[in-house]
N, C-alpha and C positions, 0 to 999 in steps of 0.2 A: 035507833039513836039518830038525832038530826046531824046531818053532815055540815061541817064547818065551811064557811066560805073562805077561799084562799085569801091570805093577807089580813084576816080579821084581827089576829093578835098584834100584828105590826101596827095596824091603824089604832088599836087601843092603846098601845104603848106611846104612840105619837101624841095622842090626846092627853095622856097622863103626864107626859113630859113637857106639856105646854107647847106643842107643835103648832102648825099652821091653823088647825081647827080648835085648838085649846083656848083656854081663857087668857093665858099669859102670852100675849103676842109681843114679838120684838118690834121696837120702834126704831127704824133706821133713819138716821139724820142725813139727808141729802142736800139740805138748803145751806146757804152761806150764813155765817153769823152776822147779825145786824150791828153788833157793837164794834167799835174800832179797836184794832189790836196795836195801834201805834205805840202805846206805852210799852208793850212787850218788845216790839222791834227796836225801840230805843235802848233796850238793855241786852239785846241779843248779840251773838258773835258775828264776825265778818267772815265771808267766804270768798276766796279768790280762785278762779279757774285759770290754770296755766295751759293755754293752747289746747283746749278740748276740741276734738275734730268733729264729733257727731252733734248735729243740731238737735236731734231727738233727745240725746242725753242731756243737753243743756236745758231743753224744755222741761224734762223730768226733774232736773235739779232746781229749776225755778219753783216747781210745785212743792218739793220737799223743803226748800229754804223758807218759803212762805208759811208752810205748816209749822216749821220750827222757830218762827219769829226771828229769822236772821236779820241783822241790822242793815247790812248792805252787801250786795253781790257784785263782785268785780269780774268782768268778762274780758280776759286779756289775750292779746295776740290774735291768733286765727280763730279763737272761740266765737262761735255763731252768737248773734244777739238780735233782739227785736229790731226791726219788724220781719226778720227772716221767717217765712211761712212755716218752715219745719219746726222752728222753736215754738211758734205760736200754736202749732197743732198739739203739742204735748204739754205746754205750759198752762193751757186752759184758763187764760185770763189773769194768772198770778203775776205776769209781767207788769200789770197795771197797778198792783198794790205793793210789790216788793221793790224797794229802792235799789237801783242797779246803774252801773256805768260800764261802757266799753273803753278799755285802755289798751293801747298797743303794747306797752311795756309792762310785763308782770312785775318787774323790779320796782317800777314807779308805784304800783298798787301796794306792794309790800311796804315801801317807805311811807306811803300815805297813812296806812293803818298803824304803823309803828309810831309815827308822830302823834297819833291819838292815844297812845299808851297801851296798845294791844301787844300781847305776846304772840309770836308767830309759830304755828305748828304746821309743818308740811307732812302730808300723808303719803308715805312711800315705803316700800320694802327695801331696807338697806341693812348692812351689818351693824349699824348703830341705832336702828329704830327701836323705840319702846312700844310695847303693846298699848293700844289706845285706852284700855281700861285701867292702866296703872298710872295714869296722869291725873293730877288734881288741877283741873283747868281753872285759870284765874277768871275774874269777872270780865276782864277785857281780853278776848281771845279772837285770833284770826286763824282760819284753816285754809290750807292751800291744797288743791287737788289738781293732778296733772293729766297729761295726754294719755289716751287709752292704751297706747302701745309703749311709748318711751317714758311715760311717767312725768314726774316733776323734774324740770331741768336742773342740772348740777349747780349753776349759779344761784338759783332760787333756793335749793337745799342749803347752800352755804350761807344764805341770808337768814335762814330760819333759826329760831331759838331752840327748837326741838323737832326731831323727826319721829313720827309715830306711825304705827302700822296696825292693820287688822290681821291677826294671825290666820294663815291659810292652812287648812287641814286636808284639802284634796290634792290631786296630782297637778292640777293647773294652779300656778302660783300667781293668780290674779283674780280680781273681782270687778264687776262693772262699776264704772266711776259714779254713776248716779246712785247705785246701791250703796257704795262706800260713803257717799255724802250723808245718806240717811242714817247709816249705822253710827257714824261719828257724831252727828248733830244730836241724835236722840240720847246718846250717852251724856252729852253736855246737859241736855234738859233733865235727865235723870239725876245727875249730880246737883244741879241747881235746885231742883225740887226737894232733894234730900237736905240740902243746906238750909232751905227755908223752913222745912218741917222741924228740923232740930235746932234752928237758931244758931248754927255753928258756921264758922268761916271756913272750915275744912270738912271733907267728907270722911276721911279715914282716921281711926284712932291711933294707928301705929305710927 
């Protein structure tokens, strides 16, 4: 009886499942889109960073905000900003397409977006925070994210219309700020996509 070659079955399964040698190849998109996304940015949320200490986090936030079509990014207080080389190392050019400003006062940025009709949501763990998935975000929304250790400052919390949180299930009661930005922003995108698909002004029936 012929002896089977080691791994013959595994290779066969890979081909049947459309693996690297199969007919159904994956097409990975690595190129930038040619079309302008300005129309999407004009409808997106505002993001305010309240004294973020890590320039690398700020660069990552730039990439996430650009991907989520954020309307404007406000870099407040000690928050690093372009042309800081550490920001540029992780922003990968998104600082050139995402509208942004560096403002010394976070309160000034909050007032600026409020005057434009935005509802203010601070992302922080407090005894009055609401889970971020239980909020029906209005069309005009501003999100505030705070310092990696001390969080959003108390005066800015008091200026907010609502404080929201990402529930923590582990022992450590914290999440990287750049990760938090992505979690909240893509919940906004999910809700907006659902509203468009249903033609409804609200997401929930209850």
